[in-house]
N, C-alpha and C positions, 0 to 999 in steps of 0.2 A: 073486710076493711081492718087494717092494723090498728091496735089501740093507740091512743095519744100518749106520748111520754109523760111520766109523772113530773111535777115541778122539780123534785130533787134530782131526777135524772137529767133534766134540761140544764139545771145549774152546773152539774158535774161536766156535762159535755162542753158547755160554754167555757168553763174554767180550763178544761183540757186544751181546747182550741186556743185559748189565750196564751197558755204556756208554750204551745207549739209556735204560735205567732211570734213570741219573743225569742224562742230558741233558734229558729231558722235564720233570721237575719243575723243573729250573733255568730252562728257558724259560717254563714255566707260571707261575712265581713272579716273573718279571722284567718289570716294566711297561715298561722301556725297550726290551727286545727285542720285546715285543708292539707297542709304538708304532712301532718301525722297520719291522717286518714290515707293519704296517697302512699305513704311508706308501707302501711299495712297491706294495701291492695297490691303493691309491687311484690311484697314478700309472698303473697298468695298467687302470684303469677298473673294477676289482673292488670296487665301493663297498660292497656288502653284506658281503663277506668282511672288508674293511678295517674296516667299522663293528664287526663282531664282535670283532676284535682290539683295537680301541680301547676297547670296553666292558670287556674283560678288564683292559686296562691301567689304566683309571680305577678299576675295582673294587679293584685292588691298591694304587693310590696316589690316593685320591679327592681329595686337596687339591693335587695338582700342576696348576698353571694351564696349563702347556703341553699336558699330556695332555687336560685338560678342553676347551681351545680346539680341539685337533685332533678330539676327539670331536664337538664342536658343529658343526665344519665338515663332518665326515663325514655327520652327520645332514642338514646343509644340502644336500650333494651328492645324497644319496638323495632328499631332498624335491624337488629340482629335476628329477631324473629322473622322479619320480612325477608332477610337474606336466606334463612333456612327454608322459607317457603318459595324461594326463587323469584320473589317480587322485587327485582333489583332497582327499578326506577323508584318505587315507593320507598325502599330502604335508603336510596340516595337522598330523597327528600327529608326523611327522618334525620339522617346525619347532618343534613344542611341546617335543620332547625337547631340542632345542638351547636353547630359551628357558628350560627348567628349569635348565640348566647355567649360563646367564648371564641372569638375570631382568632385569637393567638394560641389556641390549643391544638397542637399538631395531630393529636390522636383523632379528633373528629374529622380533620381533613384527610387523614389516611383512610379512615373508614368510608368516607364519601367517595374517595378515589377508587377504592376497591369495588364499591357498589356500581359506580359508573363504568368501570372496566367490565364488570360482569354483564352490564346492560349493553355492552358494545358501544359505549359512548367514549371513544378513546381520547379525543381531545380534552374533554372535560376531566377524564381520569388523570391524564398527564398534568393538567393544570393544578388539580387538587393535591396530587402527590408531590409535585414540585413545590407547591406552597408549603406543605408539611416539611419538606426538606429545607426550605428557606427559614422556617421557624425553629430549626435546630434538630429535627428528627433525623437520625442517622442509624437506623436499625437494619439488620439483614432483611426483615420483613418489608420495610419500605423499599429497599433497593430491588427486592424480588418483584414486588408488584409494579414498581415503576418500570423495571426492565420488561415485564410482561406487556405493559401498556404500549411501550415503544415498539416491541416486537410485533404486536398485533396491528400497529399503525404503520407497519412496513419500514421502520427505522432500525434496521439490524445493528448498525454500529453503536447507537446509543443503548440499545437493549443489552448488547454485549458488555458495554462499559458499566452499566448498572449492576448486572449480575456478577461481574468481576469484583465490584465494590462489596457486594453482599458476601462473597467468598473471602475477601480480605478480613471482614469482620467475624466470619464464622466459617472456617475452612471445612467443617464437618458436614456442610449441607450438600449431600451427594446428588440430590435432585437438581439443585442449581448448577452443580458442576456438569451434570449431563446436558443441561440446557446450554451452557457455555460451549461445550464440545460440539454440540449439534449446530449451534449458531455459527461457530467458526467454519464448519464444513459448508454450511449454506452460503456464508459470505464469499467463500472461495469461488463458488459457482455463480452467485448472483451479481458479483462485481463485473462479470462479463455479459450480463443480460441486458437486452434492450427493453424499453418500457412502452406501454400504450395505455390509454385511459378512455373510459366512457363514463356515462353518468353514474353507473352503478358498479363498475368493475375497474380494477387496476390489473393490467396484464404484464407479466414479466416472461421473457422467452429467451432462450439461449441464442447467442450470436450465430451458432451453427445452424439455427432454424430460421434464418432471415427470409428464406423463400416462402415461409408460411405467411399468408396475408393477415396481419394483425387486425386490420379493420374489420375483416370478415369474421374473424374469431370473436371479436367484441360484439359484432352484430348478432352472432349466434347466441352469445351469452345474454344479451339484452332480450332476445326472443324467448329464451328459456326463463328469464326473470318474469316476463309478462305472463307466459303460458302457465308456468308452475304456480305463480302467484294467484292466478284466477282459479286454478284447480283446487289449491289448498287454502285459498282465502287469506294469504299472508304475503306481505312484501317487506323483506328486510330493509332497514334504514341504513345500516352501515355499509360502506363500500366493501365489496368482496374482492379479496386478492386471489389471482389465478396465476399459477406458474407452470410453464411448459418446459419440460426437460428432455434431454436425450435419454434414451433408455438406461444408459450406463449411469448417468448422474442420478436419475430417479431411483435406481436400485441402491446406489451407495448412500443417498441421503435419507431414504425412507425405510430401508430394510424390509420392503414389502415383499410378499410372496410372488413367485414368478407369474401367477395367473392374474395379478392385480392390473387392472387397466386404468387406475386412477386412485386418488386418495383425498379425503377431506379431513383435515386435522385442525381446523380453524382457518386454513387456507386450502384452496383447491390446487392439487398437484397432479399433473398429467404427463405421462411419458408419451411422446409423439413419434419416437423412432426417426425414421427417415422421411416422414410425411412432408410433402411439398405443397399440398393444397388442403382445403377444408373438405374432407370427405364426409359422407353420411355417417360412417363409423365414428369419426372424431366428433361430429355433432351429437351423436348418441352419448359419448362419454362426457362431453361438456354438460349436456342436460342432466345426465345421471348424477354427476358430482354436484351440480348446483342444487338439485333436489335435496341432497343431504344437508346443504346449508339451511334450507327452509325447514326441513323436518327437525333438525337439531334446535333451531331457535324456537319453534313452536312447542316442542316437547321438553325443552331445556335439557336435552341429552337423555331423557328417560323414554327410550323407544326400543322395543325389541328389534333385533337385527332383521328378522324376516319382513317386518312392516317397513322399516327404513329402506332396506334394499328392494323390496317389492315396489314401493312407490318410485324409487329411483329408476328401476328397470322399466316401469310403466311409462315414465316420462321420456326416458332414453329411447325406448322402442318406437316412439312416435317419429323419431328421426331415422332409425335403422332397426328393423325387426329381424332378429336372428332366429334360427330354427330352435325348436323345443323338443328335440329327439329324446332327451333323458326323461322329461316329464311324461311324454307319450309312452315310453317303455314301462315306467312304474305304474302308470294309470292302467295299462293292460295287464301287467303281470305281477304287480305288487312291489313293495319296497319303498314306500314313501318314507322320507325322513320325518321324525316327529317334530312338531312345531315348538315344543319346549326346548328341544335341542337347537332349533333355528332361532331361538330368542338370544342365543349367545353369539359372540363374534364368529364369523365364518373362518377366521384364521385358525380356529381350533379343529376344523374339519380336515379330513384327508383330501388329497388332490382329486380323487374320484368322486367325492361327495359334493365338491364345490359347485360344479355346473348344475347339478340337480337342486342344490340349495337355492341358487339364484332363480331357477325356473319355477320351483315350487313357490317361492316368495312372490314372484311376479304373478303366477297363476292365481294364488289366493287373493292378492290385492286387486287384480283385474276383475275377479269374480265379485268381490265386495263392492267395488265401484259400480259395476253393472247392476248388481242386485239392490244395493242400498243407496247409492248416489254419493256424490262428492261431499255433500253437506254432512253426512254421517261420518265420513272419513275425517273431515275437518274437526268434528266434535270429538272423535276418538283421540286425535292428536292434541286437542286442547285439554282434554281430561288427563292425558298422560303428562302434559305440562304442569298440572297441579300436583303431580306426584302419585297419581293412581297407578295401580298395576294394570297390565294389559288385560287381565281377566275382568277387572272392575270397569275399566274404560270401555271395553267392547260391550259388556253387559249393560252399562248405563246408557250408552249411545244407542243401542239396538233394543232397548226395553220395549218399544212399541211393536217390535217384530216378535217378541217373546222368544228370543234366541240368545245364547251366550257364546263365549269363545269356542268351546268344544263343539257346539252346535253348528257354528259357521264352518268350522273345518270339516265336519261330517257332510254338510250340504255340498261344500266345494268338492270333496272327494267323490261324492255321488255324481256331481256334474261332470267331473273329469272322466269317470267310468263311462258315462253316456257318450261323451264327446269322442272318446277313443275306442268305443265299440265293445268293451268288455268290462266286467265287474272285477276290479283289481282287489287284492288283499290290502285292507287298510291298516295303517300303522296307528299306534296310540296317538291321541291328539296332543 
């Protein structure tokens, strides 16, 4: 049993508690102290804690402009960090809090517009950026982001107008000039395109391709939306734009390699040649390219090419399954491409390597789905979306299996050797 405290110690403790009892209310009711403490926290990078202190300060003195300005800037710091973490909706909310404090400050409207655009909330982005414009903002950055929001909402004429205004203010912006040139070429083609719509897709197709049944193409896209969404556990909210081109126009507009059967660059672009009906191969391409939409949104663009293309191949092959001759050959005789190589864009590969790259990607992803299930694939994609490397994402998702990235590749290569009847020479993982 602990000894009882002495009378002197008891008096000291009670005196100490009395001092604390007087000090805490004084601090709690002093907005200046909250503000000073918040500034120290912000200097140390403790943005969320600093934000909390400034919220208390403003609640105590709601009309103090200095406190309101500091709070707005704290919301901005938090929003910028959320943007870096690709938490775009959260960032938009943070910038909105700053905007509520200073509704006439165009800077906060611009930042909220940029965040909403990154979150694919195009109408909201345009509203905020146009609001900033009406408040007097007229910088190249504003016009660049406003043009991008119009472009992604399928309003090419206004996108072009905004980007041209940006160039008038700063002619040195070569990236914007490239966008202007690209959009002018696209407008030349798209002005003669017909349109079709479904609940999730907008379809544009060249007038030369009128024999293609637009309603059936939209039905195929809606089917892909549901099937891929179930597999990957994700359903994009923004309407997806799909453009069908003649091969000539596709080549000129995208500068894609000859082997490309389609492209996703924020919009699905597909060359259909002289097709007059919705063939299984065209269904394959539509499902393939739509899968890229889902993977991009889930991973926020942080996905190795082999995983991205492997998933797209897997979904596309549910519509039309093409031969795997190149994969069978290397499984029997050796010559696998290394997966670190396949993490990079396939446009860097030689023409002879491309077919094998797609088949290896499909083969590994198909193996992973069969071995570990779709839930693990979803987890890998979500982890990639937080910025993790493919090594860390696979290792974390498959920790219960006691296997890592290189281990998965080795298991798959062994499975391929068994399937094709010979033990091939394995490449580095």
